[in-house]
C-alpha atoms as one frame of an Amber mdcrd trajectory, in Angstrom:
protein
   2.916 -40.228 -67.187   5.360 -38.376 -69.487   2.635 -37.837 -72.148   0.166
 -36.480 -69.534   2.838 -34.297 -67.896   3.737 -32.929 -71.268   0.090 -32.239
 -72.109  -0.374 -30.340 -68.837   2.892 -28.302 -69.436   1.642 -27.397 -72.919
  -1.694 -26.189 -71.473   0.153 -24.245 -68.763   2.233 -22.727 -71.584  -0.934
 -21.682 -73.550  -2.198 -20.013 -70.332   1.033 -18.071 -69.906   1.083 -16.788
 -73.534  -2.708 -16.064 -73.727  -3.961 -12.681 -73.260  -7.203 -12.845 -71.213
  -9.142  -9.714 -70.669  -8.625  -8.021 -67.332 -11.858  -9.298 -65.846 -10.759
 -12.920 -66.583  -6.981 -12.546 -65.289  -7.324 -13.709 -61.823  -9.261 -16.668
 -62.834  -6.802 -17.643 -65.357  -3.844 -17.246 -63.066  -5.610 -19.396 -60.424
  -6.441 -22.061 -63.040  -2.884 -22.063 -64.150  -1.662 -22.556 -60.800  -4.050
 -25.422 -60.304  -2.532 -26.887 -63.461   0.975 -26.466 -62.157  -0.101 -28.370
 -58.991  -1.604 -31.029 -60.969   1.609 -31.431 -62.901   3.432 -31.820 -59.628
   0.828 -34.539 -58.538   1.639 -36.353 -61.683   5.339 -36.188 -61.110   5.011
 -37.390 -57.514   2.747 -40.269 -58.446   5.592 -41.454 -60.744   7.907 -40.963
 -57.794   5.587 -43.311 -55.668   5.430 -45.878 -58.403   9.216 -46.145 -58.631
   9.309 -46.390 -54.863   6.959 -49.293 -54.778   8.812 -50.920 -57.609  12.173
 -50.419 -55.776  10.606 -51.721 -52.495  11.390 -48.432 -50.615  10.485 -48.399
 -47.006   6.944 -47.991 -45.839   7.824 -44.698 -44.165   9.148 -43.327 -47.466
   6.138 -44.527 -49.331   3.794 -43.000 -46.715   5.616 -39.646 -46.845   5.188
 -39.594 -50.687   1.377 -40.638 -50.428   0.904 -37.651 -47.943   2.736 -35.446
 -50.280   0.578 -36.552 -53.185  -2.632 -36.061 -51.168  -1.574 -32.426 -50.138
  -0.679 -31.537 -53.740  -3.896 -32.804 -54.947  -5.804 -30.788 -52.408  -3.814
 -27.617 -53.511  -4.713 -28.371 -57.190  -8.339 -28.727 -56.461  -8.450 -25.466
 -54.272  -6.887 -23.448 -57.161  -9.482 -24.780 -59.689 -12.292 -23.977 -57.147
 -11.012 -20.493 -56.763 -10.554 -20.077 -60.498 -14.231 -20.977 -60.916 -15.248
 -18.540 -58.247 -13.240 -15.717 -59.905 -15.009 -16.080 -63.207 -16.766 -12.917
 -64.325
């Protein structure tokens, strides 16, 4: 997961430093927000794996699973919005 998270962070950095034309800016910002949420998703998946490995309580695991699902949905929504905002 560190490699994937690092790759996403690199892509986010590229978006931050890129200079999209004005008509693309909203789409870029939304896509970048989606990538940030995807990075959160990766991190929380690692948290879940550690919880399972360390035999955390079912309640703790369920809470993390629910958090992961919510983050995933947020990421998808940002990407959809980015696509809708394309000129």
